[in-house]
Each structure stands twice: as C-alpha cells, then as structure tokens.
N, C-alpha and C positions, 0 to 999 in steps of 0.2 A: 569421487570421495572415497576415502579408505573404508573398507569393510571390517577392519580389524579393531575398531573401537567397540566399547561395550554397548553403546546405544546408537541408534540412528538419529533420534531427536529427543532432546530434553526440553520440556515445556517449563520455561522460567516465569514464575509469577502465577502458578496454577491456582492459587487461592484467591486471586482477584476476580472481579466480575467477568472480564473477557477471558482471562486465563482459564477460569473454570469452564467456560463455554468451549474453549479449545480442548480441554481434557475430556469433556463430554463427547465432543466430536470424535476424538481419537478412540475413545472407548466404544462408541457406536459403530464406527467404520472399521477399526483395526484391533479391537479388543480381543478378538479370537484369531487374528492373523499373525501367525508365528514368524512371518517374514519381516514384520515391522517391530523393531525393538525401540520402545519409548519409555521415558521416565518423566516424573513431575518434580519440580523444584520450587522452593520458596523459603522464607525465613523461619516459619513456624511449623514445627513438627506436628503439633496437635491439629492445626488447621489443615495441613496436608492429609492427615489421617481422616479428618471429617469429609474432605472432598472425595477421597476414595470410597468411604462408606456410603456417602450420599449418591454417588454415581455408579456404584457397584463395580468399581475398578478392582481387579484382582491384586492380591498381595504380591504377585509376581512382578507387577509394575513397581519399580523402585521409587522411593521418595528420597530426594536429595535435599539436605538442609544447607542453604547457602544464602547469605545476606548480600545484597547488591553492593555493599560497601566493604566486603571482606575479600581482600585480594587473594588470600591463600585459598579460600573456599571456591572462588571463581576460577582460579587456576586449576584446581583439582577437578571441578565440574567440566570445564571446557576440554580437558584432556580425555575425558571419558566418552564424549559423544561426537558424532560426525557433524551434527547441526544443533545449534541452540535456537529455539523459538522463544522470543521474549515479548511479553505484553506489558512490561513494567515501564511506564512512562510517567510524566514527561521524560523523554530520553535525554534531553539536555541537562536534566537534574540527576537522573538515576541511571543513565545508560552507558557512560563512557568506560567505566571500569570493566563491565562485562564485555563490551565490544573490544577493548584493548586485550583482554584475556583471550578472546577468540582469535584475534590477529596474532598474538604471540604463539598460540598453539596450533595454528593452521586449521582452525575449526570454522565450519560454516555458520552463518548467522542470518536470521530473518527477524524482522520486527514490523511494527505498525506505524513507523515514524512518519509524521507529517510536519516535521520541523526543519525546513530547508536550510536555515542558517546553521543549525547544529550539524546537519548532514554535510554542508559545505566545509565546516571546520574539521569534521572527522575524516573526510576524504583527503583534505590537505595534510592532515597530521599522520594518517595511518596507511594511506593507499600504497606507498612504496613498500612498506613492510609486509602488507597483506600479499602483495605480489611475490615477495621473497618467501613467505611461509606457506603460500598456497591457500590462505584463508579467503573464502568467498563470502563477501558481505552483501546482502540484498536488503536494502531499505524498502519501506512502504509496501508491505505485502497484504494490506487490507483494502477497504473501500478506497482509501487513498494509498496506492494509485493503481491497483491491479486492473479494474475494469477499463480505466482510461488509457493507461499505458499499453495494455494488450489490445484495446479497441483500436487505437491508432495503428499499431503493428498489423492487426488483422485487416484493416482497410488498405493499408499500403501493400500488403501481400496480394490482396484482391486486385488492386490497381496494376501491380506489376504483371500479374497473370493476364489481365485484360488488355493492357496497353504497352507493357514492357518498361514502364516508367512510374516513379512515385508521384503522388499528388503534392503540389507545392504548398497548398493552403488547406488544412483540415479544420473543420468545425466540429468540436465535441459539444453535443446538445443534450442535456438531461430532459427527456420528454415527460417522464413520470417518476415519482419517488415517494414512497411512504415509509416513514421510520424516523429514527432519531440518530443524531450524531452522538458519539460516545462521550462519556465524561472525560476520558483521557484526551480526546480531541480538543475539548473545551479547555482543559488544563494546559495542554501544550500551546494552544493559541495565546492564553494569558501569559504563560511563562516566556513565550517568544516576544511578546510585545514589551514585557518588563525588561527583558534583556536588550531589546533593540533601542529602548530609550536610554540605556546606559552605554551602549557601544555602537557607534555609527557604522562600523564595518558590518554589523549584523543587519542593520537596516539596508545597507547596500546589497547584501546577499538576498534579502527578501524582495527587493525591487528588481534586481537583474534577472531576467528570464533565463539566462544562461549560467547562473551561478553554480549549478551542479554539473555543467558541461565545460565549455571553454569560456571563461568569464570575459575574455577579450573579444568575443563575438559581439557584433553590433547590429545585426540585421533587424530591422524594425519588426515589431509584433503587433497584432491587432489589439485594440483597447477593449478588453472585456469587462471594464469596471463600471460601465454606464448602460442603463436600459436603452434598447433601440428596437425599432420594428424591422424585422428581417423579411423583406418582400419575397425572397426566394423560397422561404419556408412558410410564409403566410402566418407569422406569429411574432408576438413580442418576445424579446429575449432579455433576461435579467442576469446580473453577475452571479456566478456560482462560487460559493465560499471555499470550496476545495481547489479551485483553479490555481491558487497561489502555489500549491505544492505539485499538483498534477502536471501542470504545464512544464515545470522545471524537470520533472522526471522524464517526461516525453522528450524534451530536448536533450537530456543526458542519454536516453536510449539512442537517439539519432547520432549523437557524438560518439558513443561507444561502438556503433555499427559503421563507423567511418562515413558518416553522413549518408546513410542509405536513403533517407528521406530528402536529401538535398541540402546544400549549404545555405540556401535561402528559404528553407522550410519555415512556414508560419503555422501557428496553432493557437486556438483559444477555446475556452470552455464557458458555456452559459446555460441557463435554464430557460426552457420555452414555457411561456405563461399563457399562450393563446392569443387570438386575434381581438380586435375591437377595443372598446373602452375598458371592458372587464380585464382583458389581457394586459393593457397598459397599466391599469391600477395595480394589478398583481405584481407586475414587473417593478413598479416603483416601490411597492411594499417590501418585496424581497431585497431590493437594493438598499433600503433603509434599515433592515432588520439587523440589529447588533446583539441579539439575545445569546448567541453561542458564546460570546466573550463576556457576557454580563454576569452579575452575581446570581441571577436566577437560573443560569444555565445548568446543564447536567454536571454532577460531581464525579470524580474518579471513584470507582467501586460501586456506583449506582448504575442502573440500567432498566430498560423496559421489561415488562412481564413476558413470560414465554408466549402468551397469546399475541401480544403486540409484536414480538419478534417474528412469529409465524405468519402474521398478517401483513408484514412489510414486503416491499419489493422495490425495484428500480428498473428503468429502461433508458438507456443512453444511446443516442445515434451519433455516428461519425460520418461526415459527408464532405465531399469535395469534388472539384472539377478536375478530371483527368486531362492528360496532355492532348488527347484527341477531341476534347470538348464535351465528352460525356460526363454526366453527373453520376458518381458512384457513392453508394451508401451501405453501411453495415450497422448492426445494432448489437449491444451487449445488455442482457437482462439478468437480474438476480431474483430468486424466489423467496428471499427473507429480507428483513430490514437491513439496511446497508451497514449501520454502525456496529452491529453486534452479531446478528444471526448469520449474515453473509460473510462478514469480516472474519469471524472465527473459523469458518470453513476455508476461506481463501488463504489465510496464513498457514493453516494446517497443511493444505495441499502444496503450498509454496515450499515449505520446509522439506516435505517428503520428495518433492520434485528436485530440489537442490541436492538432496542426499542420494537419490536413486536413479534419476533420469538424465542428468547432464554431467558433462566433464569440463570443468573450468580450471584455470591455472592460477587463480588468486586475483583479488582486486575488489573494488566496490562497484556493484551492479544495480540495475533496475530489474523489475520483474520481466519486462520484455527482453532486455539484453541478455539476462542470465537464463531465463526459463522458457520464454517464447511459446512456440507451438506445443511443446511438451506440457506446459502448464495449462494451456487452453484445453488440451485433451483431458487432463485431470479434472479441471473445473466443470466441464460439460458432462463428464461421466459420473462424477461423485458429488459435486458441490452445488448443484442447482443453478448454474449459470448457463446461458445460451449465447452463442456467437453466430449471428445470422447475416447472410448477404441479402440486402434489400434491393439493390439495383447496381 
C-alpha cells in the first residue's frame, strides 16, 4: 500500500455506535503513535467534534465530512487515505458508493459485512476493476468472519506442519459465548431477507455455500441447520446463526488460495450446548430462536454498556481428522463481547494490517486470504484474541 497518501486509515462512520468504539480503540492504541496516521469521517461535523471531545482525541486527528450518498465527497476521501474502515451498514443499502470510490481510486477497504448476497454482487461487479486499480477489498473483518476464517486457516497450517496435508472436513464449534450481536448485524439480516423475497438470485446466493467462491462448485457440505448429538465431542450441537456468512468466507479463502484446503473441503459451524437432556433442550431452543431478525432485536446505533462489553467473551474450537487418522484441534478466543468490544478491535487491526503489513495486487479478499498470519499476530499482541493448538 502506498505511503504517499495523507492517512493510513480513515474511520468512516465514527459517530455511530460501533464506529465510535473503533475511534476509541485507535485513540487508546495509536493516539500517541506518530507512525499511524488516521482520521475520522462522518456526515455531521458537530457529532464528529463531540466524539473527539468525549474520547480525548487530539485536534491533530482530522475530521472529514462526507455523506455516504455524496459521490464527490467519497471520491475526495478515498484519494486521501490508504485504507477506508467503514462501519456504516447495512452495506447493501449504504455501502456501494463508498466501495466503488475505493475501487476507482485504488484504495484499500475493510468492513463488517455479513451480507453474502451483496458481497456476491459486489465481487461480480467490481473485482476486475479492483485488480486493475490495485484496490484491496476485504469484507467481514469483525466477529463475522475473522475468528472463524482465521481459525480454519490456523488449524490447516497446524495440520500441514503435523502431517503435510490439509484436513478434508473441519468442524467449527462455538463452545462458549457471552455477549450480543450488533444492531447492524440484525439490520443486515432483515435487509437481506427483504431483498431475497424480491429477487430469487439473492436467495440463490444465500443458499449456495460457494457463492463467494466458484459458484459452479457442487461438492456437498454438511447440514448445520438442525440440532444433533455429536458423539465424537460428547455434546449436542445447535445451528449457529453466523454460519451462513462464515462458511462462505471460509470457502472463498480456500478458493483464493488455489484450494489449499482441497477441492473436496467440507466445513460447518455449530454451537455446542452440552450433553444429556439439558443439552438437547438448549440445542432445540437455539434452533428455534428467531429474535435476531425480530422486531425486538437490537437496533443500529444501539449497543451494550461498557460493563457488558468488558464482561463478554467467546471460545471457538476448530477440529478435524488429519490424513494420518489423528484428530487435531485449535481454539480461538476473545476477551470482549463478540458483536462490539471484540469486533471494534478486530476491524481496527485488520485495516492497519492491510495498510502496513501485506502487499497485495488488488481484488476482493477474505481476512485469511489477505491478512492471514500477520493479522493473527496483531490480534494476539493487541486485540485480546488467542490462537491455541489444543491437539
């Protein structure tokens, strides 16, 4: 990424709930670091000033006034920075003009997108031009899908070191999680379902596990939509709501790495709810829970208190049988609630990793395919994540 631009990272949407958390993280980690040049951006100059005053951000940090619907302002913004970090979703409603400006100007881009149908559309529409201009677009740099995409990558690297080959079937299993999904995630889910009912091609992209990779692939995948008892783990497993996006990103990572996990690679994600009748009851409850997409779910701009964010956590295991018959497993944990506290740190480090640590030639990437081990190092050193080999 060029070092000739005015900023390394511009935080777009810094007055929103999650954007403000990102600005707070940049201030705490990099506020006194002269090697990191960052700015905040949003529609309202007074609100940007309020964010800076509340967080103690220096006046040396520039505020950029830009509306997500103003093509000229977005063109100007994207020419000034190496990477745009955007928290303004649902992206299918508010995101295309900013993404297009990044592609036009060869500017890096990171977001929190969990909207696979929109991502599928954007890849088809802009990938060729991104490769021409050198714009590196990295979707899904929050809880969806960093821990999962990097978790599979980490397990496969472990497997290759142990056996010389990748694991053909990886299970992603959420063992523990405390915290809330973001209002933006809920809004994105609702917007996606509305769009899918209007356009059959959107539903096809949602259903196809390879819609972000090679949509002509047809290798069967495990059914993670129904509770079942996993004898190998001694626990009931329930559907995991983020699997619809995470699995597609993992398959795209495999595709972009020239099928480093294999052309018949299988992957599914579920939540472990424990053994016995209690575990079964919990698995069935999780499977029937529709609250995230309901009217009572979280709203964009709303979020948990600082105490709730600080007390949150998650623990995800990735496990599979290696080619020599050994069972190998790794875990990824986070020390804050997934939807806000940890997500704000993950996207921050993803943007800086894209700007400072990797050299890419343009295109649409996943966290694992673009940032890989470099991002794992940043997340473990600065963002409260752990990546551990368990066996």
